[in-house]
Steps between C-alpha positions, in 0.01 A plus 500: 500500500238541774537765768518377856318669781721719719499511879179633648496821702551437872410829670665603824336774704811590698719521189241723335486731803878526519532580132204735451397600852487843659841479669668403174323774306578760763870408510579629150440836336318341205286300741404820682394644166280195443335547841452871430333433163269239653401738782424777250291262293309399813584132509339303781805276525842661460698176507448126520588501868168671568324187369638287782503540876862613523500488880453123503773453242751711694427317826531155343864387528462262209488795261773714658792257459574567132572840348 
């Protein structure tokens, strides 16, 4: 029996920020430990939210309706 191709990955920037962003990391004790380790290691980017212009995402109402 042949394998069928599964659904392709449909990335969402806002979902990624909400799941792995700075606010999410900083809200839990384990997340704070992650941030601490990344600071000690000298990472340029601590979280994925630093990849995007978070100011424009917060101001845009389209992204703030679903939590």
